[in-house]
C-alpha positions as CSV (number, residue, x, y, z in Angstrom):
1,G,181.5,-139.7,-76.1
2,Y,183.3,-139.2,-79.4
3,R,182.4,-142.7,-80.7
4,E,178.7,-142.2,-79.9
5,M,178.6,-138.8,-81.5
6,N,180.3,-140.2,-84.6
7,A,177.8,-143.1,-84.8
8,R,175.0,-140.7,-85.4
9,K,176.8,-139.2,-88.4
10,L,177.2,-140.7,-91.9
11,S,180.1,-143.1,-91.7
12,P,182.6,-141.9,-94.2
13,S,184.3,-145.3,-94.7
14,S,182.5,-146.3,-97.8
15,F,182.9,-142.9,-99.3
16,L,186.6,-142.7,-98.4
17,L,187.3,-146.2,-99.9
18,A,185.6,-145.2,-103.1
19,A,187.4,-141.8,-103.1
20,S,190.7,-143.5,-102.5
21,A,190.1,-145.8,-105.5
22,L,189.4,-142.8,-107.6
23,L,192.5,-141.0,-106.4
24,A,194.7,-143.9,-107.3
25,Q,193.6,-143.6,-110.9
26,P,195.3,-141.1,-113.2
27,K,191.8,-140.5,-114.7
28,A,188.5,-140.9,-113.1
29,D,187.1,-144.4,-112.8
30,L,183.6,-143.4,-113.7
31,E,182.2,-146.9,-113.0
32,T,183.5,-146.7,-109.4
33,Y,182.2,-143.2,-109.1
34,D,178.8,-144.0,-110.4
35,K,178.5,-147.2,-108.3
36,D,180.1,-146.2,-105.0
37,V,180.4,-142.4,-104.7
38,L,177.4,-140.9,-106.5
39,P,174.8,-142.9,-104.7
40,L,176.2,-141.6,-101.3
41,L,176.2,-138.0,-102.6
42,E,172.7,-138.4,-103.9
43,A,171.4,-139.9,-100.6
44,Y,173.1,-137.6,-98.2
45,C,174.4,-134.5,-99.9
46,M,172.6,-133.4,-103.1
47,D,169.5,-132.0,-101.4
48,C,171.6,-129.1,-100.2
49,H,174.7,-129.2,-102.5
50,D,173.3,-129.6,-106.0
51,A,173.6,-127.1,-108.9
52,D,170.3,-125.4,-107.9
53,T,170.7,-125.1,-104.1
54,K,174.5,-124.8,-103.7
55,K,174.2,-124.4,-99.9
56,G,177.4,-122.8,-98.7
57,R,178.2,-122.1,-102.3
58,F,179.2,-125.8,-102.6
59,D,177.9,-127.6,-105.7
60,L,178.7,-131.4,-105.7
61,E,176.5,-132.1,-108.7
62,N,178.9,-130.4,-111.1
63,L,182.1,-131.4,-109.2
64,A,184.2,-133.5,-111.6
65,P,184.7,-137.1,-110.5
66,D,188.3,-136.9,-111.8
67,M,189.9,-135.7,-108.6
68,L,193.2,-135.3,-110.4
69,S,191.9,-133.0,-113.1
70,D,193.1,-129.9,-111.3
71,D,194.1,-128.6,-107.9
72,D,190.7,-127.0,-107.3
73,V,188.8,-130.2,-107.9
74,L,191.2,-132.1,-105.6
75,E,190.8,-129.5,-102.9
76,R,187.0,-129.6,-103.1
77,W,187.0,-133.4,-102.8
78,R,189.4,-133.0,-99.8
79,L,186.8,-130.7,-98.2
80,V,184.1,-133.3,-98.7
81,E,186.2,-135.9,-97.1
82,E,187.1,-133.5,-94.2
83,Q,183.4,-132.7,-93.5
84,L,182.6,-136.4,-93.4
85,Q,185.5,-137.3,-91.1
86,F,184.8,-134.6,-88.6
87,G,181.0,-135.4,-88.7
88,D,180.1,-131.9,-89.8
89,M,178.1,-133.3,-92.7
90,P,175.5,-134.3,-93.1
91,P,174.1,-132.0,-90.4
92,E,172.3,-133.7,-87.4
93,K,168.8,-132.6,-88.6
94,K,169.3,-134.3,-92.0
95,K,169.3,-138.0,-93.0
96,Q,172.2,-139.9,-91.5
97,G,173.8,-143.1,-92.6
């Protein structure tokens, strides 16, 4: 069922907690980003979504950690969150959490 399908996907809970902590700050908390968010991105996302590959024209490597810097950055982080919540990313054939 849904729960079994979701278990095969990267659990977004750690990412979402870290992202929420960042959103609560008027400016990016770079220590939280470096400690909690960036390692997840590097482990599960950067192979396809770095500055060189940009699969789907989506570059996470150059995405500002300050989610409140402008509406485009906030929208891109929201898309990351959505992809994790729906289990669309990482794809099944890639490393899962």
